[in-house]
KEROBA-492631 format. One line per field, with one value per residue: residue number from 1; x, y, z of N, C-alpha, C in turn. Coordinates in nm, 2 decimals, always signed. Layout:
<torpas>
seq: [NUM | ...] .
nx: [X | ...] .
ny: [Y | ...] .
nz: [Z | ...] .
cax: [X | ...] .
cay: [Y | ...] .
caz: [Z | ...] .
cx: [X | ...] .
cy: [Y | ...] .
cz: [Z | ...] .
</torpas>
This chain:
<torpas>
seq: [1 | 2 | 3 | 4 | 5 | 6 | 7 | 8 | 9 | 10 | 11 | 12 | 13 | 14 | 15 | 16 | 17 | 18 | 19 | 20 | 21 | 22 | 23 | 24 | 25 | 26 | 27 | 28 | 29 | 30 | 31 | 32 | 33 | 34 | 35 | 36 | 37 | 38 | 39 | 40 | 41 | 42 | 43 | 44 | 45 | 46 | 47 | 48 | 49 | 50 | 51 | 52 | 53 | 54 | 55 | 56 | 57 | 58 | 59 | 60 | 61 | 62 | 63 | 64 | 65 | 66 | 67 | 68 | 69 | 70 | 71 | 72 | 73 | 74 | 75 | 76 | 77 | 78 | 79 | 80 | 81 | 82 | 83 | 84 | 85 | 86 | 87 | 88 | 89 | 90 | 91 | 92 | 93 | 94 | 95 | 96 | 97 | 98 | 99 | 100 | 101 | 102 | 103 | 104 | 105 | 106 | 107 | 108 | 109 | 110 | 111 | 112 | 113 | 114 | 115 | 116 | 117 | 118 | 119 | 120 | 121 | 122 | 123 | 124 | 125 | 126 | 127 | 128 | 129 | 130 | 131 | 132 | 133 | 134 | 135 | 136 | 137 | 138 | 139 | 140 | 141 | 142 | 143 | 144 | 145 | 146 | 147 | 148 | 149 | 150 | 151 | 152 | 153 | 154 | 155 | 156 | 157 | 158 | 159 | 160 | 161 | 162 | 163 | 164 | 165 | 166 | 167 | 168 | 169 | 170 | 171 | 172 | 173 | 174 | 175 | 176 | 177 | 178 | 179 | 180 | 181 | 182 | 183 | 184 | 185 | 186 | 187 | 188 | 189 | 190 | 191 | 192 | 193 | 194 | 195 | 196 | 197 | 198 | 199 | 200 | 201 | 202 | 203 | 204 | 205 | 206 | 207 | 208 | 209 | 210 | 211 | 212 | 213 | 214] .
nx: [-1.98 | -2.01 | -1.75 | -1.69 | -1.49 | -1.50 | -1.68 | -1.54 | -1.31 | -1.42 | -1.51 | -1.27 | -1.17 | -1.36 | -1.31 | -1.06 | -1.11 | -1.28 | -1.09 | -0.92 | -1.07 | -1.09 | -0.82 | -0.76 | -0.92 | -0.80 | -0.54 | -0.61 | -0.74 | -0.54 | -0.35 | -0.50 | -0.55 | -0.28 | -0.20 | -0.40 | -0.38 | -0.51 | -0.59 | -0.59 | -0.54 | -0.67 | -0.89 | -0.78 | -0.63 | -0.83 | -0.93 | -0.69 | -0.66 | -0.88 | -0.81 | -0.58 | -0.70 | -0.88 | -0.71 | -0.59 | -0.81 | -0.86 | -0.62 | -0.66 | -0.88 | -0.78 | -0.60 | -0.78 | -0.92 | -0.72 | -0.67 | -0.91 | -0.99 | -0.78 | -0.65 | -0.60 | -0.32 | -0.35 | -0.54 | -0.40 | -0.20 | -0.36 | -0.45 | -0.21 | -0.13 | -0.34 | -0.29 | -0.05 | -0.14 | -0.33 | -0.15 | +0.00 | -0.21 | -0.28 | -0.05 | -0.07 | -0.25 | -0.08 | +0.11 | -0.05 | -0.12 | +0.13 | +0.17 | -0.03 | +0.06 | +0.30 | +0.20 | +0.09 | +0.33 | +0.50 | +0.36 | +0.17 | +0.18 | +0.17 | +0.38 | +0.55 | +0.72 | +0.55 | +0.60 | +0.67 | +0.43 | +0.27 | +0.40 | +0.37 | +0.10 | +0.05 | +0.20 | +0.08 | -0.17 | -0.12 | -0.03 | -0.27 | -0.42 | -0.29 | -0.34 | -0.62 | -0.63 | -0.49 | -0.67 | -0.90 | -0.79 | -0.78 | -1.04 | -1.17 | -1.00 | -0.84 | -0.59 | -0.50 | -0.47 | -0.23 | -0.01 | -0.07 | -0.05 | +0.22 | +0.34 | +0.26 | +0.39 | +0.66 | +0.65 | +0.60 | +0.83 | +1.02 | +0.93 | +0.98 | +1.27 | +1.32 | +1.22 | +1.39 | +1.63 | +1.58 | +1.54 | +1.79 | +1.94 | +1.85 | +1.89 | +2.07 | +2.39 | +2.35 | +2.08 | +2.07 | +2.18 | +1.98 | +1.77 | +1.88 | +1.94 | +1.68 | +1.56 | +1.72 | +1.68 | +1.42 | +1.40 | +1.54 | +1.36 | +1.15 | +1.27 | +1.31 | +1.05 | +0.97 | +1.13 | +1.01 | +0.77 | +0.85 | +0.94 | +0.69 | +0.56 | +0.71 | +0.66 | +0.39 | +0.40 | +0.53 | +0.37 | +0.11 | -0.02 | -0.12 | +0.06 | +0.17 | +0.46 | +0.54] .
ny: [-2.95 | -2.66 | -2.49 | -2.34 | -2.15 | -2.07 | -1.86 | -1.64 | -1.64 | -1.58 | -1.32 | -1.18 | -1.20 | -1.06 | -0.80 | -0.76 | -0.76 | -0.53 | -0.35 | -0.36 | -0.25 | +0.01 | +0.08 | +0.07 | +0.28 | +0.50 | +0.51 | +0.56 | +0.80 | +0.98 | +0.96 | +1.06 | +1.33 | +1.42 | +1.40 | +1.56 | +1.80 | +1.86 | +1.92 | +1.65 | +1.57 | +1.58 | +1.42 | +1.18 | +1.13 | +1.07 | +0.83 | +0.68 | +0.67 | +0.52 | +0.28 | +0.21 | +0.18 | -0.03 | -0.23 | -0.27 | -0.36 | -0.60 | -0.74 | -0.76 | -0.93 | -1.16 | -1.24 | -1.29 | -1.50 | -1.70 | -1.72 | -1.81 | -2.04 | -2.21 | -2.28 | -2.52 | -2.62 | -2.55 | -2.34 | -2.16 | -2.09 | -1.95 | -1.74 | -1.61 | -1.53 | -1.36 | -1.15 | -1.05 | -0.96 | -0.76 | -0.57 | -0.49 | -0.38 | -0.17 | -0.02 | +0.07 | +0.28 | +0.47 | +0.52 | +0.63 | +0.86 | +0.98 | +1.04 | +1.23 | +1.42 | +1.50 | +1.64 | +1.86 | +1.98 | +2.01 | +2.06 | +1.93 | +1.76 | +1.96 | +2.13 | +1.96 | +1.77 | +1.63 | +1.36 | +1.27 | +1.31 | +1.13 | +0.89 | +0.86 | +0.84 | +0.60 | +0.41 | +0.44 | +0.34 | +0.07 | -0.01 | +0.03 | -0.16 | -0.39 | -0.38 | -0.42 | -0.68 | -0.83 | -0.80 | -0.93 | -1.18 | -1.25 | -1.24 | -1.43 | -1.65 | -1.72 | -1.87 | -1.85 | -1.59 | -1.51 | -1.52 | -1.31 | -1.10 | -1.12 | -1.07 | -0.80 | -0.68 | -0.70 | -0.54 | -0.29 | -0.25 | -0.24 | -0.01 | +0.18 | +0.18 | +0.25 | +0.51 | +0.64 | +0.62 | +0.77 | +1.02 | +1.07 | +1.08 | +1.31 | +1.53 | +1.78 | +1.78 | +1.89 | +1.86 | +1.58 | +1.53 | +1.63 | +1.45 | +1.20 | +1.25 | +1.31 | +1.06 | +0.90 | +1.03 | +0.98 | +0.70 | +0.68 | +0.81 | +0.63 | +0.40 | +0.50 | +0.53 | +0.26 | +0.17 | +0.30 | +0.16 | -0.09 | -0.02 | +0.06 | -0.18 | -0.32 | -0.17 | -0.23 | -0.51 | -0.52 | -0.36 | -0.37 | -0.16 | +0.05 | +0.28 | +0.58 | +0.65 | +0.82] .
nz: [+0.77 | +0.95 | +1.13 | +1.46 | +1.43 | +1.17 | +1.10 | +1.21 | +1.06 | +0.81 | +0.87 | +0.91 | +0.65 | +0.50 | +0.60 | +0.49 | +0.22 | +0.20 | +0.28 | +0.06 | -0.14 | -0.04 | -0.04 | -0.32 | -0.40 | -0.26 | -0.37 | -0.63 | -0.61 | -0.51 | -0.72 | -0.94 | -0.85 | -0.84 | -1.11 | -1.24 | -1.11 | -0.87 | -0.53 | -0.30 | -0.05 | +0.21 | +0.17 | +0.10 | +0.33 | +0.52 | +0.42 | +0.44 | +0.71 | +0.79 | +0.67 | +0.83 | +1.08 | +1.03 | +0.97 | +1.22 | +1.36 | +1.22 | +1.29 | +1.56 | +1.57 | +1.46 | +1.65 | +1.86 | +1.76 | +1.75 | +2.02 | +2.12 | +1.98 | +1.93 | +1.67 | +1.40 | +1.20 | +0.93 | +0.95 | +1.10 | +0.92 | +0.74 | +0.90 | +0.97 | +0.71 | +0.65 | +0.83 | +0.73 | +0.48 | +0.56 | +0.67 | +0.44 | +0.28 | +0.44 | +0.41 | +0.15 | +0.18 | +0.31 | +0.11 | -0.08 | +0.06 | +0.07 | -0.20 | -0.25 | -0.08 | -0.19 | -0.41 | -0.27 | -0.17 | -0.39 | -0.62 | -0.91 | -1.22 | -1.40 | -1.50 | -1.61 | -1.87 | -2.16 | -2.20 | -1.95 | -1.80 | -1.94 | -1.88 | -1.60 | -1.58 | -1.73 | -1.58 | -1.33 | -1.39 | -1.44 | -1.18 | -1.03 | -1.15 | -1.06 | -0.79 | -0.79 | -0.90 | -0.71 | -0.49 | -0.60 | -0.62 | -0.35 | -0.28 | -0.45 | -0.44 | -0.66 | -0.82 | -1.07 | -1.14 | -1.04 | -1.22 | -1.39 | -1.22 | -1.15 | -1.40 | -1.45 | -1.24 | -1.32 | -1.55 | -1.43 | -1.28 | -1.49 | -1.61 | -1.42 | -1.40 | -1.66 | -1.67 | -1.49 | -1.63 | -1.86 | -1.75 | -1.65 | -1.88 | -2.00 | -1.84 | -1.66 | -1.49 | -1.23 | -1.20 | -1.21 | -0.97 | -0.80 | -0.86 | -0.78 | -0.51 | -0.41 | -0.44 | -0.27 | -0.01 | +0.01 | +0.03 | +0.28 | +0.45 | +0.44 | +0.56 | +0.81 | +0.90 | +0.91 | +1.11 | +1.33 | +1.33 | +1.42 | +1.67 | +1.79 | +1.78 | +1.97 | +2.20 | +2.23 | +2.27 | +2.52 | +2.69 | +2.61 | +2.51 | +2.24 | +2.07 | +1.89 | +1.73 | +1.54] .
cax: [-2.03 | -1.93 | -1.69 | -1.71 | -1.39 | -1.52 | -1.74 | -1.44 | -1.22 | -1.49 | -1.51 | -1.14 | -1.16 | -1.45 | -1.24 | -0.95 | -1.17 | -1.32 | -0.96 | -0.87 | -1.15 | -1.05 | -0.68 | -0.77 | -0.98 | -0.70 | -0.43 | -0.67 | -0.77 | -0.42 | -0.29 | -0.59 | -0.52 | -0.14 | -0.20 | -0.49 | -0.35 | -0.61 | -0.55 | -0.67 | -0.47 | -0.76 | -0.98 | -0.69 | -0.60 | -0.94 | -0.93 | -0.57 | -0.69 | -0.97 | -0.73 | -0.50 | -0.79 | -0.94 | -0.60 | -0.58 | -0.93 | -0.83 | -0.52 | -0.71 | -0.97 | -0.69 | -0.55 | -0.89 | -0.95 | -0.61 | -0.68 | -1.04 | -1.02 | -0.66 | -0.67 | -0.51 | -0.21 | -0.40 | -0.61 | -0.29 | -0.14 | -0.45 | -0.45 | -0.08 | -0.14 | -0.44 | -0.22 | +0.04 | -0.22 | -0.38 | -0.04 | +0.03 | -0.32 | -0.27 | +0.06 | -0.12 | -0.30 | +0.03 | +0.17 | -0.15 | -0.10 | +0.26 | +0.16 | -0.11 | +0.14 | +0.40 | +0.13 | +0.08 | +0.46 | +0.58 | +0.26 | +0.15 | +0.25 | +0.14 | +0.50 | +0.64 | +0.71 | +0.44 | +0.64 | +0.66 | +0.29 | +0.22 | +0.46 | +0.31 | -0.04 | +0.05 | +0.25 | -0.03 | -0.28 | -0.07 | -0.03 | -0.41 | -0.47 | -0.23 | -0.42 | -0.75 | -0.61 | -0.46 | -0.79 | -0.98 | -0.74 | -0.82 | -1.19 | -1.21 | -0.89 | -0.81 | -0.45 | -0.46 | -0.44 | -0.10 | +0.08 | -0.10 | +0.01 | +0.37 | +0.38 | +0.24 | +0.50 | +0.78 | +0.63 | +0.61 | +0.97 | +1.09 | +0.89 | +1.05 | +1.41 | +1.33 | +1.19 | +1.51 | +1.73 | +1.55 | +1.57 | +1.94 | +1.99 | +1.80 | +1.90 | +2.21 | +2.46 | +2.28 | +1.95 | +2.09 | +2.20 | +1.85 | +1.70 | +1.94 | +1.92 | +1.54 | +1.53 | +1.78 | +1.62 | +1.29 | +1.43 | +1.58 | +1.24 | +1.07 | +1.34 | +1.28 | +0.91 | +0.96 | +1.19 | +0.91 | +0.67 | +0.91 | +0.93 | +0.55 | +0.52 | +0.77 | +0.58 | +0.26 | +0.44 | +0.56 | +0.27 | -0.03 | -0.07 | -0.09 | +0.10 | +0.23 | +0.59 | +0.57] .
cay: [-2.89 | -2.53 | -2.48 | -2.21 | -2.05 | -2.03 | -1.73 | -1.54 | -1.63 | -1.50 | -1.18 | -1.12 | -1.20 | -0.95 | -0.68 | -0.74 | -0.72 | -0.39 | -0.27 | -0.36 | -0.15 | +0.14 | +0.10 | +0.11 | +0.42 | +0.59 | +0.53 | +0.62 | +0.94 | +1.05 | +0.98 | +1.15 | +1.46 | +1.45 | +1.41 | +1.67 | +1.93 | +1.89 | +1.87 | +1.54 | +1.53 | +1.56 | +1.31 | +1.06 | +1.11 | +1.01 | +0.69 | +0.61 | +0.65 | +0.40 | +0.16 | +0.17 | +0.13 | -0.16 | -0.33 | -0.30 | -0.44 | -0.73 | -0.80 | -0.80 | -1.04 | -1.27 | -1.29 | -1.34 | -1.64 | -1.79 | -1.75 | -1.88 | -2.17 | -2.29 | -2.33 | -2.62 | -2.56 | -2.48 | -2.22 | -2.07 | -2.04 | -1.86 | -1.62 | -1.54 | -1.46 | -1.24 | -1.04 | -0.99 | -0.89 | -0.64 | -0.48 | -0.44 | -0.30 | -0.04 | +0.06 | +0.14 | +0.41 | +0.56 | +0.56 | +0.73 | +0.99 | +1.04 | +1.10 | +1.35 | +1.52 | +1.55 | +1.75 | +1.98 | +2.04 | +2.04 | +2.07 | +1.81 | +1.74 | +2.07 | +2.19 | +1.85 | +1.74 | +1.54 | +1.22 | +1.24 | +1.29 | +1.00 | +0.78 | +0.85 | +0.79 | +0.46 | +0.34 | +0.44 | +0.25 | -0.07 | -0.03 | +0.02 | -0.29 | -0.49 | -0.37 | -0.48 | -0.82 | -0.89 | -0.81 | -1.03 | -1.31 | -1.28 | -1.27 | -1.55 | -1.75 | -1.77 | -1.87 | -1.82 | -1.45 | -1.48 | -1.50 | -1.18 | -1.01 | -1.12 | -1.00 | -0.66 | -0.63 | -0.69 | -0.42 | -0.17 | -0.24 | -0.20 | +0.13 | +0.26 | +0.20 | +0.32 | +0.64 | +0.70 | +0.62 | +0.88 | +1.14 | +1.09 | +1.11 | +1.44 | +1.63 | +1.83 | +1.72 | +1.94 | +1.79 | +1.44 | +1.53 | +1.65 | +1.33 | +1.09 | +1.28 | +1.29 | +0.91 | +0.85 | +1.07 | +0.92 | +0.57 | +0.69 | +0.84 | +0.50 | +0.32 | +0.56 | +0.49 | +0.12 | +0.16 | +0.33 | +0.05 | -0.19 | +0.03 | +0.06 | -0.32 | -0.36 | -0.11 | -0.31 | -0.64 | -0.51 | -0.29 | -0.39 | -0.03 | +0.09 | +0.42 | +0.62 | +0.71 | +0.90] .
caz: [+0.89 | +0.98 | +1.26 | +1.52 | +1.39 | +1.03 | +1.09 | +1.24 | +0.94 | +0.71 | +0.92 | +0.87 | +0.50 | +0.46 | +0.64 | +0.40 | +0.09 | +0.22 | +0.28 | -0.08 | -0.21 | +0.01 | -0.09 | -0.46 | -0.40 | -0.21 | -0.47 | -0.75 | -0.58 | -0.50 | -0.86 | -1.01 | -0.80 | -0.88 | -1.26 | -1.29 | -1.04 | -0.77 | -0.40 | -0.25 | +0.07 | +0.32 | +0.13 | +0.10 | +0.47 | +0.58 | +0.37 | +0.49 | +0.86 | +0.79 | +0.64 | +0.94 | +1.19 | +0.99 | +0.98 | +1.36 | +1.39 | +1.16 | +1.37 | +1.69 | +1.55 | +1.43 | +1.78 | +1.93 | +1.70 | +1.79 | +2.17 | +2.16 | +1.91 | +1.91 | +1.53 | +1.34 | +1.12 | +0.80 | +0.99 | +1.15 | +0.80 | +0.68 | +0.98 | +0.95 | +0.58 | +0.66 | +0.90 | +0.64 | +0.38 | +0.62 | +0.68 | +0.31 | +0.24 | +0.51 | +0.35 | +0.03 | +0.23 | +0.34 | -0.01 | -0.14 | +0.13 | +0.02 | -0.34 | -0.24 | -0.01 | -0.29 | -0.48 | -0.18 | -0.15 | -0.52 | -0.73 | -0.98 | -1.34 | -1.49 | -1.56 | -1.66 | -2.02 | -2.19 | -2.18 | -1.80 | -1.77 | -2.00 | -1.81 | -1.47 | -1.61 | -1.76 | -1.46 | -1.23 | -1.44 | -1.41 | -1.04 | -0.99 | -1.20 | -0.97 | -0.66 | -0.82 | -0.92 | -0.58 | -0.41 | -0.66 | -0.59 | -0.22 | -0.28 | -0.53 | -0.43 | -0.80 | -0.83 | -1.21 | -1.15 | -0.99 | -1.33 | -1.44 | -1.12 | -1.17 | -1.53 | -1.43 | -1.15 | -1.40 | -1.63 | -1.35 | -1.25 | -1.61 | -1.64 | -1.31 | -1.44 | -1.79 | -1.64 | -1.43 | -1.74 | -1.95 | -1.67 | -1.64 | -2.01 | -2.05 | -1.74 | -1.64 | -1.37 | -1.11 | -1.19 | -1.17 | -0.82 | -0.74 | -0.88 | -0.70 | -0.37 | -0.38 | -0.42 | -0.15 | +0.11 | +0.02 | +0.09 | +0.42 | +0.52 | +0.45 | +0.65 | +0.95 | +0.93 | +0.95 | +1.24 | +1.43 | +1.33 | +1.50 | +1.81 | +1.83 | +1.81 | +2.09 | +2.31 | +2.24 | +2.33 | +2.66 | +2.77 | +2.56 | +2.47 | +2.11 | +2.06 | +1.76 | +1.75 | +1.42] .
cx: [-1.94 | -1.88 | -1.71 | -1.61 | -1.42 | -1.58 | -1.64 | -1.34 | -1.29 | -1.50 | -1.38 | -1.13 | -1.24 | -1.38 | -1.13 | -1.00 | -1.22 | -1.19 | -0.91 | -0.94 | -1.11 | -0.91 | -0.68 | -0.82 | -0.88 | -0.59 | -0.49 | -0.69 | -0.64 | -0.35 | -0.37 | -0.56 | -0.38 | -0.14 | -0.28 | -0.47 | -0.46 | -0.57 | -0.65 | -0.63 | -0.57 | -0.85 | -0.90 | -0.65 | -0.71 | -0.95 | -0.81 | -0.60 | -0.78 | -0.90 | -0.65 | -0.59 | -0.85 | -0.83 | -0.58 | -0.69 | -0.91 | -0.73 | -0.57 | -0.81 | -0.89 | -0.64 | -0.66 | -0.92 | -0.85 | -0.63 | -0.80 | -1.04 | -0.90 | -0.66 | -0.56 | -0.41 | -0.26 | -0.47 | -0.50 | -0.22 | -0.23 | -0.45 | -0.33 | -0.08 | -0.23 | -0.37 | -0.12 | -0.03 | -0.28 | -0.27 | -0.01 | -0.08 | -0.32 | -0.15 | +0.02 | -0.18 | -0.19 | +0.09 | +0.08 | -0.14 | +0.03 | +0.24 | +0.08 | -0.03 | +0.25 | +0.33 | +0.12 | +0.22 | +0.52 | +0.49 | +0.26 | +0.24 | +0.24 | +0.27 | +0.59 | +0.62 | +0.60 | +0.48 | +0.64 | +0.52 | +0.23 | +0.27 | +0.40 | +0.17 | -0.04 | +0.10 | +0.15 | -0.14 | -0.24 | -0.08 | -0.18 | -0.46 | -0.41 | -0.30 | -0.55 | -0.73 | -0.58 | -0.58 | -0.89 | -0.93 | -0.78 | -0.96 | -1.23 | -1.11 | -0.86 | -0.66 | -0.41 | -0.42 | -0.30 | +0.00 | +0.06 | -0.04 | +0.16 | +0.41 | +0.37 | +0.35 | +0.63 | +0.77 | +0.65 | +0.76 | +1.05 | +1.06 | +0.96 | +1.20 | +1.42 | +1.30 | +1.32 | +1.62 | +1.71 | +1.58 | +1.72 | +2.00 | +1.96 | +1.82 | +2.05 | +2.27 | +2.39 | +2.15 | +1.96 | +2.11 | +2.07 | +1.77 | +1.75 | +1.92 | +1.77 | +1.51 | +1.59 | +1.72 | +1.48 | +1.30 | +1.46 | +1.45 | +1.16 | +1.13 | +1.31 | +1.14 | +0.90 | +1.03 | +1.09 | +0.80 | +0.72 | +0.90 | +0.79 | +0.51 | +0.58 | +0.70 | +0.45 | +0.29 | +0.46 | +0.45 | +0.12 | -0.09 | -0.03 | -0.06 | +0.16 | +0.36 | +0.63 | +0.46] .
cy: [-2.77 | -2.54 | -2.35 | -2.10 | -2.00 | -1.89 | -1.62 | -1.53 | -1.55 | -1.35 | -1.11 | -1.10 | -1.08 | -0.81 | -0.65 | -0.70 | -0.58 | -0.30 | -0.26 | -0.26 | -0.01 | +0.18 | +0.14 | +0.25 | +0.52 | +0.62 | +0.60 | +0.77 | +1.03 | +1.07 | +1.07 | +1.30 | +1.51 | +1.48 | +1.54 | +1.80 | +1.96 | +1.84 | +1.76 | +1.50 | +1.49 | +1.44 | +1.18 | +1.03 | +1.04 | +0.86 | +0.61 | +0.58 | +0.53 | +0.27 | +0.11 | +0.11 | +0.00 | -0.27 | -0.37 | -0.39 | -0.59 | -0.81 | -0.85 | -0.92 | -1.17 | -1.33 | -1.35 | -1.48 | -1.74 | -1.82 | -1.83 | -2.02 | -2.26 | -2.36 | -2.43 | -2.55 | -2.49 | -2.35 | -2.11 | -2.01 | -1.93 | -1.73 | -1.54 | -1.47 | -1.34 | -1.12 | -0.97 | -0.90 | -0.76 | -0.53 | -0.41 | -0.35 | -0.16 | +0.04 | +0.13 | +0.28 | +0.51 | +0.61 | +0.66 | +0.86 | +1.06 | +1.11 | +1.23 | +1.46 | +1.58 | +1.66 | +1.87 | +2.05 | +2.09 | +2.06 | +1.94 | +1.81 | +1.85 | +2.12 | +2.09 | +1.83 | +1.63 | +1.39 | +1.18 | +1.22 | +1.16 | +0.88 | +0.75 | +0.79 | +0.64 | +0.37 | +0.33 | +0.35 | +0.11 | -0.10 | -0.05 | -0.12 | -0.40 | -0.49 | -0.45 | -0.64 | -0.89 | -0.90 | -0.92 | -1.17 | -1.35 | -1.32 | -1.40 | -1.67 | -1.81 | -1.76 | -1.84 | -1.67 | -1.41 | -1.45 | -1.36 | -1.07 | -1.00 | -1.05 | -0.85 | -0.60 | -0.61 | -0.56 | -0.29 | -0.15 | -0.19 | -0.05 | +0.22 | +0.29 | +0.27 | +0.47 | +0.71 | +0.71 | +0.75 | +1.02 | +1.17 | +1.14 | +1.26 | +1.55 | +1.67 | +1.76 | +1.77 | +1.87 | +1.65 | +1.43 | +1.54 | +1.52 | +1.22 | +1.12 | +1.27 | +1.14 | +0.86 | +0.90 | +1.01 | +0.78 | +0.58 | +0.72 | +0.71 | +0.41 | +0.37 | +0.52 | +0.34 | +0.09 | +0.19 | +0.23 | -0.06 | -0.15 | +0.03 | -0.08 | -0.37 | -0.30 | -0.19 | -0.45 | -0.63 | -0.46 | -0.32 | -0.27 | +0.00 | +0.24 | +0.45 | +0.69 | +0.80 | +1.01] .
cz: [+0.93 | +1.12 | +1.33 | +1.47 | +1.25 | +1.02 | +1.12 | +1.12 | +0.83 | +0.75 | +0.88 | +0.72 | +0.45 | +0.49 | +0.53 | +0.26 | +0.09 | +0.22 | +0.14 | -0.16 | -0.17 | -0.04 | -0.24 | -0.47 | -0.36 | -0.31 | -0.59 | -0.73 | -0.58 | -0.64 | -0.94 | -0.98 | -0.85 | -1.03 | -1.30 | -1.21 | -0.95 | -0.64 | -0.35 | -0.12 | +0.18 | +0.29 | +0.15 | +0.25 | +0.54 | +0.54 | +0.43 | +0.64 | +0.87 | +0.76 | +0.76 | +1.06 | +1.16 | +1.00 | +1.13 | +1.41 | +1.34 | +1.25 | +1.50 | +1.68 | +1.53 | +1.57 | +1.87 | +1.89 | +1.75 | +1.94 | +2.20 | +2.10 | +1.89 | +1.77 | +1.49 | +1.25 | +1.00 | +0.84 | +1.04 | +1.03 | +0.74 | +0.77 | +0.97 | +0.82 | +0.58 | +0.73 | +0.81 | +0.53 | +0.44 | +0.63 | +0.54 | +0.25 | +0.31 | +0.46 | +0.22 | +0.07 | +0.25 | +0.21 | -0.09 | -0.07 | +0.09 | -0.11 | -0.33 | -0.17 | -0.10 | -0.38 | -0.40 | -0.17 | -0.28 | -0.64 | -0.81 | -1.11 | -1.44 | -1.57 | -1.62 | -1.81 | -2.04 | -2.17 | -2.04 | -1.76 | -1.82 | -1.92 | -1.68 | -1.49 | -1.63 | -1.65 | -1.35 | -1.26 | -1.41 | -1.26 | -0.98 | -1.03 | -1.11 | -0.84 | -0.68 | -0.83 | -0.79 | -0.49 | -0.47 | -0.63 | -0.44 | -0.21 | -0.34 | -0.51 | -0.57 | -0.82 | -0.97 | -1.23 | -1.11 | -1.10 | -1.39 | -1.35 | -1.14 | -1.29 | -1.51 | -1.34 | -1.23 | -1.49 | -1.55 | -1.31 | -1.37 | -1.64 | -1.54 | -1.36 | -1.57 | -1.77 | -1.58 | -1.54 | -1.83 | -1.88 | -1.67 | -1.77 | -2.05 | -1.95 | -1.72 | -1.51 | -1.24 | -1.10 | -1.16 | -1.02 | -0.75 | -0.75 | -0.78 | -0.55 | -0.32 | -0.35 | -0.29 | -0.02 | +0.13 | +0.08 | +0.24 | +0.50 | +0.54 | +0.55 | +0.79 | +0.99 | +0.98 | +1.08 | +1.35 | +1.44 | +1.43 | +1.65 | +1.87 | +1.86 | +1.94 | +2.21 | +2.34 | +2.31 | +2.48 | +2.75 | +2.73 | +2.51 | +2.32 | +2.11 | +1.92 | +1.80 | +1.63 | +1.41] .
</torpas>
């Protein structure tokens, strides 16, 4: 027998599956533009904005379900997981926007060596496959896909460090400084973003108002 909360749970799940499709499209579009030398910033920005607004809608629905139905422990675990998933899917949109913005600022792969172009294409393909698997897991609740996801994550990590190692081996001291400083300032920028996310959450807790501090 269906419970009143079940339709709400299905509604949130449907939002997340839609977000997964949007996230895959955003990453795919930004990578394609970066690799092929085409500006995709405005297109990706629209998709990223939809991801953020849908994540907010999913979060609001979760809280409404908690307030209305006082869910049991298993439902609370599901709702908490849905909130985390919506956050991660929204982050995909931001990273897609970052990739498209890098093209706007520094151009794409046109001037890069062939091995770099091939590496980015291969690594991008694996990441897109991971996004698709994770969304399929959500949609079908197929835990057998978890091992495939884990294996791909290891491959992506290995490709990341292999890429850095080859860059270090083949570049001058000045270029090594450029590589390391770009990575560090990138990490610092991401940390600053997450600090503002915390601040926005605190403002919402105190006032009930959603604001952007970035």
